[in-house]
N, C-alpha and C positions, 0 to 999 in steps of 0.2 A: 450284741444280740438283742433284738427286741423281744420283750416279754408282755403277753397280753394281760390286761388288767385282771381277767377271771382267773389265769393260771398264777400271777402275783398274789391275788387274794387267797388261793387254796395253799400256796407256800406259807404265806404268814399265819393262816389260820392254823395249819399244822403244827408249825414251830411254836406258837403261842400256846397250843395246847399240850405240848411236849412239856414246856415249863410249868403248867398248872396241873398237869396230869397226877402228879403224886399227892395233891392235897384234894383233889376231886373225888377220890375213891370212897372217902368217908362218906359222901352223900349216896352212893350206888345203892346201898341196900335198904335205904329208908325213902328215897323219893321215886316216883314213877316218871317216866319219861312223858311228855305231853306234845301231841301234835294237834294243831287247829288246820283243817283241810277247809280253806274257804273259797268258795265259787263264786264268781261275778255274774250277776244277773240271770242266774237259774231259777225257773219259776217251780212251783210246788208240784205242779204236774209233769214237769220235763224229765222223767224218770221212769223206768219200767218197775219201780218199787212204789207201790200206792201208799200214799200218805193219808188216804180218806178210809171210808167203811168199805168200799168196793173199787175194783179196779175200772179204768175209764178207757175210751179209745185211744187217749193220749199216752196212757201207760203201756198201750200195746205198740205203739208208734216207736218209743225208744228203747235201747238196749244198753242198759246199766248194770250189769252183772255183779260188779263189785260193790255197788250201793247195797244191792240185795245181800251179797255176802257180809258186809259191815253189819247190816241189820239183823241178821241172824246170829251175830257174835255180841250184839249189844241192844240197845233200847232206841226205838223209833218214836220221835216227838211228832204228834199230829198237830200241835198247836204252838208251834216256834215261830217267834216274830222277830223281824228287823225293822228298818226304816224303809220309806219309800225309795230312797236312792242311796248311792254307794258311801259317800263320804260321811254322812251322819252315823251310819251303821258301823263304819270302821272306827270313828272317833268314840262311839258309845261303847264299843268292845274294848277299846284301849284305856278308856277312863272310867268305866262303870257308871257312867252318867247317861241319863235320858237326853235325846236330842233337844228336846224343850228346855233342857237344863243348861246343857254346855253349848247351845245357841249355834252349833254349826248345822243349820238346818236345811241346807242344800249342798251339791256337790262343790268342791273348791276347784276354782281355776288354777291350772299351773302357772299361769302369769301371776308376777308379784303384784299383791294388792288390787285384783281385779275382781269385781263381784259376778258370779255366774248368772245372777239373776236376769231375766228378760224386762223390758220396760213395760208398763202397764198403764192405762188411761185412767183406772179409778184410783189405784193406789201407788203411793211412793213406797220406796224399799223400807222393809223392816231393818232395824239395827242388828244384823245377825253377825256371826263370827265368820266371815267369808275366808279368811286365810287359814282357817282350820285349828289344829291342834298344836300347842307348844309347850315343851318342857321347860321353858324359860319365861319367866316373869317379863311384863313389859312390852311384848310383842303386839302391835295394834291389831284389832280385828281376829284375836285368837283366844282359845280358851286354855288357860295355864292349868296344867293337871299333871299329876303322877301316873305315868303309863305303868301297867303291870309287868311288861317284860323287863322293866328296870328292877322291880322287885324281885322277879325270879332270878335275874342275874345276881343281884346282892346276896341271894340265899344259896348261890352255889351253881345255879343252872348254866348251862351253855345255851345261849338264846340265838336263834338263827331266823332271819327273815328271807323268804324266797318268793318274788312275783310281784304283784300289785301292792303298793303301799297306799298312796293317794289321801294321806291325812292332812296335807298342808300344801300351801303355795310355795313355788320357788322363791328364795330370798328369806325364808324363815326357819327356825332351827327344827320344826316338826317335820320338814320334808324328808330329813335323813333318818332311817331306821337306826342308825349309830347312835343318835341323840335321844332314842326312846328306850334304850336298854338293850338293844341287839348287838351282840358281839360280831356276827356276821351278817351281811346283806347281799343279796344278789338280786339285781333287776327292780328293787323297790326305789321310786322316786316320785315325782309330783303328779305325773300322769295318771288318767283315770281309764285309759284303754290302750292297746298296742296300735301302732301305726300299721303293723303287718304281722302275722303270724308265721310268714315264710322265712326260712332262713336265706333263700335265694335273694330276698330283699334286704338281708342284714337286719331283720326283724324292724325295718324302717331307718336304718342307719346308713343306707347307701349316700355317698357323698354328694351333696347338692339336693338330694331328696329328703333328708331327715328333718324332723320336726320335734316338738317337745314331747310328742307321743312315742318317739323311737325308744325301744327297749333296749336298756344298757347291759353289759356285763356278760354277754354271750358271744364274744367274737370267736371262739373256737369251732362253732357251729356253723359260721357264713360258708357259704357255697356247699354246704351239704343239704339234705333233704329233710332235716329234723325239724319237726313241727314245733312252735313256740312251746306248746304244753308238754311235749317230750323233753325239750331242751331244760326246762325249769325243773321237771321231774329229776332227770339225771344229775343236775347240779345240786338239788336238795339232798339227794341220796349220798352225794360226795361229802358234804358238810357233816353227815352223821358219822361217818368213818371214825374220825378222831375221838369224839366223845365216848361213842360205843367202846373204842378200844382202851380208852382211859378211865372207864367206868364211871363217867360224869354224868350225871343227868341232864337231858337236853330238852328244850322247847324249841319247836319247830312251827314257824307261822308260814304254812304254805299257802299263798293266796294267789290262785290262778286268775290270769287275765281272761281266760275262757269262763263263760260263754258270751262275753261281751263282743259288740261289733267292733271291727268289720267282719261280716260274715265271709268267712273263707274256709274252704274245704280242707278238712283234714284228710288228704288222700288215702290213708289207711282205712277210712271207714266210709268214706263218701259214696262209692259206687253201690254199696249195698243198699243205701237209702234212696238212691234213684232207681234200682231194680225194684224197690218196694212199692214205686209209684210216687214218691214225694216229688214235688217241684223242685228245681235246683236250689231254691233259697232255703227250703224247709231241709234239703238233704244236706245242705252246708251246716245248717244249725244243729242237726242230729249228729252230725260227724264231730262237731265240736264238743257235744255232749259225751259221746263215746270216748273221745280222746281224754277228756277229763276223768272219765270213770276208770280208763286204762290206768292212769296215772295214780288214782286211788289204789287199784289193784297192786301196782308195782310197789307203792310205799308198803303195803301189807305183806307182800311177798318179800320184800327186802327185810322187814323186822323180823320175819319168821327165820329167815336163813340166818340172820345174825343171832338169832336165840334171843331176843329183846321184847318179842311181841308180847309176852305174858306180863312184862312191866312196863307197857306203853299204853297209854289212853289216847284215843283218836276222837276228835270232835269234828263232825262233818256239819257244814252250814253254807247258806247262800246269803249274799249281802242285801238282796231285794228281790221282788219278784221279776218274772219275766216280761218282756215287751207284749203288749195287749193285742188283741185281734187288729185294732186300728193304731198303727204305730204312731205316737205323737210326732216324731220327726219326719213323718212321710215314708216312702218307699212300700216295699212288699212286706206283708205279715209273715212272721216266720215263727211265731209260738203263740200259744194261747194258755190261758189258765183256768178254763172251765173244770169244775163247777163255780170256782171263784170269780169274782166280778173284778174287772178292769185288770190292770197289771202295773209295771214299773211306774213309778212316780205318784200312785195312788195310795189314799189311805184305806181304801176298800181291800178286802182280803187278797186279791189278786197281786196287789203291790207289796204287801208287807209279811204274809203267812209264808214261811219257807221250810224246805226239806231239811231236817235236822236229825242226826243220829249220834250217838255216844257209845263208843266201845271202852270199857273199863273192866279188864279181867279182874275176876275175884270180888268185884263190887256190883257191877250191874249185871242184872239177869238176862242171859242171852235169849234173843228172840222176843223181847217184851216190848210193849207198846205204852207210852205215857201220853194222856191225854190233857194234863194239866199245862194251862198256857205259861209260856216263859218268854223273854225278851232279850235281845242281844246284850244289854248292859249286864245281865246276869252273869255273863261269861267272866268279867273280871274278878268277883268274889269267889266263883265256883272254881277257876283255874288256880287261885292261889290257896283254897282250901284242899283242892285235890294235891297240890304239891306240899302241903302240910305247913303252910306260911300263914302264921296267925300274928295278931297284935302289931300288924304293919300300920305305918302312918302315910297318908297321902294329904296332898295339898286340896284335894277337891273332897266333896260330900258325896259319898256313893248313893246311888238309887237303886242299883241292881242288888238282886238277892241270890244267895248260893242256892243251885239247883240240887244239892246233894241229897235233901229229903225225897226228891222226885227220882234221882238216879237210884237211890237206895230202895225206894218203894214206888214203882211205877204207877200204882193206883193212887197216890197221894193226890188230895184234892185241896185247893185253896181258892175259893171263889170271893174272899173278901179283898184281894189284891187288885188295884186298877192299873192298867197298862195305858200309856198315853203316846200319842203320835201328833206331830206339830209341824205344819209346813206353811210358814207364813211368807212364802216365797212364789214368785213366777217361774217354775221349772221350765215350762215350754211355752211358745207364743200363744197357743190356743188351749183353752180349758177342755179338759176331758172329764170322765166320771171320777170324781173323787181326786182330781188333779188341781193344783195351784190353790193357795189360800185356804187350806183346809185344817182343822184339828179333829182327832178322834179319842175316844176313851173306850177301853173294855173293861168290865167288871162282871164276873161270873160268864153268863152266856149272852149278856147284853152289850151292845156296842152302839155308841152315839158318834154321830159324824156331825161336825158343825162347819158350815159354809160362811166364811168370813164376807164374801161379796155381798150377801143378802140377808144374813142372819138366820137362814133357814137351817133345819136340823133334820137328820133321819136317825131312826132307831130301829135296830135289828136284833133278832132273837137268833144269835148264831147256831144254836143246837138245833133249832127247828128249820132255819133258813140260811145255810152256809154261803149260798150265793147273794144274799143281801138283795133279794127281789122284793121283799114285802117290807114297806115301811110301816112300822108300829107305833109310830109317834103319837098320832091322834088318839089311839086306843090306850096309851099308856103314860098319861100326863105326869103321873107321880114319878115314875122311872125316868121319864125326861127330864124332870125337874132336879132328881137326884144326881144324875150324871152331869147335867149342865153346871151343876154346883160344884161338883168334885173336880171336873176339868178345869173350870175357872179358877177355883182356889189354888190348884196346882200350879197353873200358868202364872198366877199371880205371886205365889211363893217364890218361884224360880226366877220372876222378873222376865219371863220368855219374849222374844222378840215379836213385835206385832206390826203388821203393814200400817202406813199412815194413809188415812183418808185424804185425798188430795183437796176436795172442796172443804173440808173443815181444818186440815192440818192437826188433826188428833188420831190417836191410834185406833184401830176399829174396836168395837164393842166386844166384850168378853161374852162367852157362851151364856152365862147366866143372866145376861142383860137384854136378851132377846127372847121373843116367845113364839116366833115363826116356825112353821112346820113346812117341810117341802110336799 
């Protein structure tokens, strides 16, 4: 009798939990369960839940009632940041390091030792870690770091990854969630997007048609009408059965492939958006969003039915902004981020500001809003502090800061901290707003963007100008100088990768070495 890999996985998973169940119960009354619900390519405006001071037409377009429900039970972050593209965000989350520090500054190719950078006439490639994250030392072109799931596992948590991983390239140890501290893994591998969301396509695994983007581990759903988002949700909930039964605290990293391309309609929701008057591409995108939101609701319903909802933290986040009005890879525009400028791949707000919600019963005030800016590397120390894990040791130096002060007091303000973004790469063939060879820093309400191509700088007051429409560089030379110096000092301290100017053979100038203003 042939047993599918997913069924074999669940058998071994339950068997192992029977063995450890007797010792795991000592953690149950002390440690909360933790779920990170991570969405791919979801923009700040791609939801019926407004993250701004007012609702917009885009908020009216989409239907995400479970995000609204989560926000009523938790705190909504209006200034939560990731990186412009996916792998740097995921590595920052796993390591607690800023992308300019861990040097995984672009997405990792699933192919072994292949850089995803495009060729450029002006610059030779920066020396970045294009093979991603590695828990093992000595792997070329990787960042060697301690991932926090390993620390959770060591502290008695049952750690599970479901969905997109995309931390490293094939042929390196970081490609496998098992090597990063996860006891269970479903569908996590090297690829950054699914070949297909459709079960009829075997999620891309049809013989002769499969590629590196084919989603593994979901054989039992082949030939059904189960959309990929739904299949991952069903599998995620199965993995929670045993730890809940054994009273073992769990950590679930539920990382959906949605809403990344390919744009494929989730038939459960597609027609309603066509009926609203959306064109087919926009309707497909909206259906992907609502399917993701249904998954969130299903998880919340499951926790309540199992009577563990009051001891479970849920953290909702996206890995980068939505695609912009002019898609960098061509094709039909399917989402936008207004009033934010630009989108995925950009250091402008549309590429890095994300929808984030945290529910923590008994700690977070329900229905609250936090305006303090936070960034993805903050997840590492925050999650470990949530789990009560202290005095832990890591290979790497952490850049993230615990968000507990904000979670406990949503009106908490710290304008002295600087956030940094660094893209010394050619992500797409053509430059767009804030895309390719850009660095940025935010301190307080001020944000500086540095263009490595020509040394020009932009300066914005985000409190007055969230759309980054008015460059204030000429009017504020002292602020421009301050932020240029802070950005340069940090990039130098981290030895951040910089592109090489072909005409000179030298790295591009640091932001404090130029005085140009756009």
